[in-house]
LOMAR-712182 format. One record per residue (C-alpha): x negated, y negated, z. Coordinates in nm, 4 decimals. Each point is the difference from the previous one (the first is absolute). Example, Ala and Ser with C-alpha at 12.3 -4.5 7.8 and 13.67 -1.06 7.14 Angstrom:
% LOMAR-712182
node east -1.2300; north 0.4500; up 0.7800
node east -0.1370; north -0.3440; up -0.0660
% end
This chain:
% LOMAR-712182
node east -2.3731; north -2.2489; up -1.9541
node east -0.1245; north 0.3638; up -0.0235
node east 0.2470; north 0.2783; up -0.0690
node east 0.1247; north 0.1863; up 0.3048
node east -0.0855; north 0.3621; up 0.0708
node east 0.3501; north 0.1034; up -0.1135
node east -0.0205; north -0.1896; up -0.3279
node east 0.1664; north 0.2053; up -0.2744
node east 0.2376; north 0.1784; up 0.2388
node east 0.3647; north -0.0625; up -0.0856
node east 0.2582; north 0.0038; up 0.2778
node east 0.3790; north -0.0067; up -0.0302
node east 0.1665; north -0.1131; up 0.3218
node east 0.3667; north 0.0684; up 0.0777
node east 0.0171; north -0.1928; up 0.3237
node east 0.1918; north -0.2142; up 0.2415
node east -0.0581; north -0.1935; up 0.3219
node east -0.3474; north 0.0806; up 0.1501
node east -0.1519; north 0.3508; up -0.0039
node east -0.0504; north 0.0723; up -0.3708
node east -0.0682; north -0.3683; up -0.0824
node east -0.2866; north 0.0086; up 0.2548
node east -0.1385; north 0.3100; up -0.1705
node east 0.0273; north -0.1616; up -0.3419
node east -0.1514; north -0.3320; up 0.0986
node east -0.3028; north 0.1758; up 0.1487
node east -0.0538; north 0.2002; up -0.3182
node east 0.0371; north -0.3214; up -0.2015
node east -0.2561; north -0.1736; up 0.2219
node east -0.2494; north 0.2703; up -0.0987
node east 0.0634; north -0.0510; up -0.3700
node east 0.2854; north 0.2366; up -0.0894
node east 0.2577; north -0.1205; up -0.2512
node east 0.3170; north 0.0180; up 0.2114
node east 0.3414; north -0.0423; up -0.1625
node east 0.2881; north -0.0480; up 0.2437
node east 0.3318; north 0.1310; up -0.1315
node east 0.3008; north -0.2011; up 0.1141
node east 0.3722; north 0.0437; up -0.0656
node east 0.1961; north -0.2678; up -0.1867
node east 0.0228; north -0.2944; up 0.2380
node east -0.3312; north 0.0814; up 0.1651
node east -0.1015; north 0.1610; up 0.3265
node east 0.1968; north -0.1155; up 0.3047
node east -0.2946; north -0.1509; up 0.1877
node east -0.0456; north -0.2584; up -0.2753
node east 0.2844; north -0.1911; up 0.1654
node east -0.0836; north 0.0612; up 0.3671
node east -0.0939; north -0.3438; up 0.1318
node east -0.0930; north -0.1178; up -0.3477
node east -0.1548; north -0.3458; up -0.0322
node east 0.0739; north -0.0102; up -0.3717
node east 0.2696; north 0.2066; up -0.1752
node east -0.0881; north 0.3737; up -0.0071
node east -0.3531; north -0.0641; up 0.1323
node east -0.0280; north 0.0443; up 0.3775
node east -0.3425; north -0.0262; up 0.1609
node east 0.0311; north 0.3553; up 0.1288
node east 0.0675; north 0.1296; up -0.3491
node east -0.2925; north -0.1966; up -0.1421
node east -0.2388; north 0.1301; up 0.2661
node east 0.0894; north 0.3641; up -0.0620
node east 0.0151; north -0.0169; up -0.3793
node east -0.2872; north -0.2250; up -0.1002
node east -0.2209; north 0.1311; up -0.2766
node east 0.2739; north 0.2198; up -0.1446
node east 0.1947; north -0.0155; up -0.3203
node east 0.3782; north 0.0280; up 0.0102
node east 0.2304; north 0.2069; up -0.2173
node east 0.3798; north 0.0054; up 0.0181
node east 0.1526; north 0.3411; up -0.0764
node east 0.3556; north 0.1111; up 0.0619
node east -0.0589; north 0.3656; up 0.0838
node east 0.3746; north 0.0637; up 0.0015
node east 0.0080; north -0.0778; up -0.3729
node east -0.1211; north 0.2410; up -0.2679
node east -0.1897; north -0.2834; up -0.1686
node east -0.1939; north -0.0515; up 0.3210
node east -0.0730; north 0.3707; up 0.0227
node east -0.1282; north -0.0078; up -0.3584
node east -0.2415; north -0.2812; up 0.0925
node east -0.1176; north 0.2020; up 0.2981
node east -0.0648; north 0.3092; up -0.2131
node east -0.2171; north -0.2057; up -0.2354
node east -0.1880; north -0.1617; up 0.2865
node east -0.0842; north 0.2907; up 0.2331
node east -0.2532; north 0.1768; up -0.2295
node east -0.2191; north -0.3121; up 0.0323
node east 0.0240; north -0.0116; up 0.3813
node east -0.2527; north 0.1509; up 0.2448
node east 0.1805; north -0.0631; up 0.3308
node east 0.3628; north -0.0371; up 0.1066
node east 0.0978; north -0.1562; up 0.3343
node east 0.3541; north 0.0259; up 0.1339
node east 0.1666; north -0.0685; up 0.3357
node east 0.3666; north 0.0713; up -0.0617
node east 0.2111; north 0.2155; up 0.2305
node east -0.0546; north 0.3723; up -0.0523
node east 0.2187; north 0.1305; up -0.2835
node east 0.0296; north -0.3358; up -0.1762
node east -0.3000; north 0.0679; up -0.2240
node east 0.1583; north 0.3225; up -0.1237
node east 0.3271; north -0.1752; up -0.0808
node east -0.1854; north -0.2721; up -0.1919
node east -0.2281; north 0.2372; up -0.1889
node east -0.3220; north -0.1274; up 0.1597
node east -0.0802; north 0.2960; up 0.2256
node east -0.3354; north 0.1757; up -0.0152
node east 0.1155; north 0.3055; up -0.1950
node east 0.1717; north -0.2125; up -0.2665
node east -0.2886; north -0.2431; up -0.0501
node east -0.2681; north 0.2703; up 0.0051
node east 0.1535; north 0.1407; up -0.3175
node east -0.0843; north -0.3299; up -0.1712
node east -0.3446; north -0.0414; up 0.1616
node east -0.1391; north 0.3390; up 0.1127
node east -0.2874; north -0.1494; up 0.2051
node east 0.2142; north -0.2638; up 0.1718
node east -0.0784; north -0.1118; up 0.3553
node east 0.3319; north -0.0563; up 0.1773
node east 0.0527; north -0.1541; up 0.3450
node east 0.3416; north -0.0149; up 0.1632
node east 0.0769; north -0.1514; up 0.3399
node east 0.3285; north 0.0979; up 0.1632
node east 0.1376; north -0.0703; up 0.3450
node east -0.0108; north 0.3599; up 0.1244
node east -0.2340; north 0.1817; up -0.2369
node east 0.0944; north 0.2463; up -0.2719
node east 0.1264; north 0.2910; up 0.2079
node east 0.1910; north 0.0625; up 0.3210
node east 0.3474; north -0.0769; up 0.1395
node east -0.0380; north -0.3792; up -0.0181
node east -0.1377; north -0.0121; up -0.3540
node east 0.2948; north -0.1826; up -0.1589
node east 0.0223; north -0.2696; up 0.2669
node east -0.1040; north -0.3523; up -0.0902
node east -0.3046; north -0.1362; up 0.1784
node east -0.1618; north -0.3352; up 0.0576
node east -0.2673; north -0.1628; up 0.2122
node east 0.2637; north -0.0693; up 0.2654
node east 0.0938; north 0.3687; up 0.0136
node east -0.3669; north 0.1037; up 0.0195
node east -0.0600; north -0.2411; up 0.2892
node east 0.2977; north 0.1403; up 0.1897
node east -0.0747; north 0.3695; up -0.0627
node east -0.3696; north -0.0324; up 0.0829
node east 0.0524; north -0.1983; up 0.3210
node east -0.1980; north -0.2916; up -0.1383
node east 0.2736; north -0.2456; up 0.0964
node east -0.0339; north 0.0678; up 0.3718
node east -0.3786; north -0.0399; up -0.0028
node east 0.0391; north -0.3675; up -0.0879
node east 0.2136; north -0.0610; up 0.3115
node east 0.2396; north -0.2261; up -0.1905
node east 0.3712; north 0.0308; up 0.0727
node east 0.3110; north -0.1611; up -0.1434
node east 0.2747; north -0.1745; up 0.1960
node east 0.1506; north 0.3358; up 0.0992
node east -0.3294; north 0.1354; up 0.1303
node east -0.0547; north 0.2410; up -0.2896
node east -0.3444; north 0.0268; up -0.1654
node east -0.0402; north -0.2640; up -0.2691
node east -0.1578; north 0.0233; up -0.3422
node east -0.3688; north -0.0729; up -0.0486
node east 0.0038; north -0.2796; up -0.2563
node east -0.2847; north 0.1375; up -0.2150
node east 0.1132; north 0.3022; up -0.2090
node east -0.3012; north 0.1983; up 0.1136
node east 0.1325; north 0.3442; up -0.0955
node east 0.0662; north -0.1086; up -0.3589
node east -0.3350; north -0.1770; up -0.0263
node east -0.1998; north 0.2944; up 0.1336
node east 0.1809; north 0.2474; up -0.2262
node east -0.0757; north -0.2254; up -0.2971
node east -0.3707; north -0.0103; up 0.0847
node east -0.0015; north 0.3778; up 0.0479
node east 0.1692; north 0.0441; up -0.3379
node east -0.2603; north -0.2115; up -0.1780
node east -0.2761; north 0.2026; up 0.1671
node east 0.1646; north 0.3305; up -0.0939
node east 0.0453; north -0.1064; up -0.3623
node east -0.3617; north -0.1170; up -0.0227
node east -0.1167; north 0.3351; up 0.1378
node east 0.2147; north 0.1847; up -0.2537
node east -0.1718; north -0.1729; up -0.2915
node east -0.2863; north 0.2170; up -0.1273
node east -0.2332; north -0.2969; up -0.0384
node east 0.0391; north -0.3637; up 0.1085
node east -0.0845; north -0.1459; up -0.3414
node east 0.0660; north 0.2752; up -0.2487
node east 0.3027; north 0.0082; up -0.2239
node east 0.1700; north 0.3272; up 0.0840
node east -0.0305; north 0.2730; up -0.2627
node east 0.1517; north 0.3381; up 0.0672
node east 0.0113; north -0.0485; up 0.3774
node east 0.1852; north 0.2091; up 0.2554
node east 0.3521; north -0.1210; up 0.0902
node east 0.0314; north -0.1199; up 0.3571
node east 0.3101; north -0.0453; up 0.2138
node east -0.0911; north -0.2095; up 0.3058
node east 0.2356; north 0.1209; up 0.2732
node east 0.0942; north -0.1734; up 0.3266
node east 0.0172; north 0.3206; up 0.2059
node east -0.3698; north 0.0661; up 0.0443
node east -0.1795; north -0.2882; up -0.1715
node east -0.1586; north 0.2545; up -0.2310
node east -0.0013; north 0.0485; up -0.3730
node east 0.1948; north 0.2856; up -0.1523
% end
């Protein structure tokens, strides 16, 4: 099988549930070496409707083609592993609640010190600025805020709009993230040497 167009690109994924895993799996499909970082015990969706212990079909679908690495970022030993690893990484993906990355030492400013030309993508529920920035978000919240729920004309027993079963907001944001990261890379095949650091922001879909 021929190498993908992103062969040689190394991605570190701090992810959970759907959005960032979708971004990572798309980059992996195009040949990137994607390493998913999980806490001790594994990501929560491993056990959501699992058919075998810690291996649900949903988890498998969103994390195929990736390697897995367990790091306890609350432990100094885990932080030491991270500091050794980041200089070898081209792209970081993260979809934790805003402020969590800073507390865990995996925010853009901290990691850029270890890899000056790092491409960093972060997906948060309400962006990275504004009055709602620290609120948690999810596909359900995005469906409600956007009005998507009512367009499907489904209601629950109380007559309130019901959830669309496909997590479309998370899936679309994951595809958009993969596209943004690919655009940030200076060349599809080239190993990056002395590139310009890029912070892919959710506010305007642009590169800064």
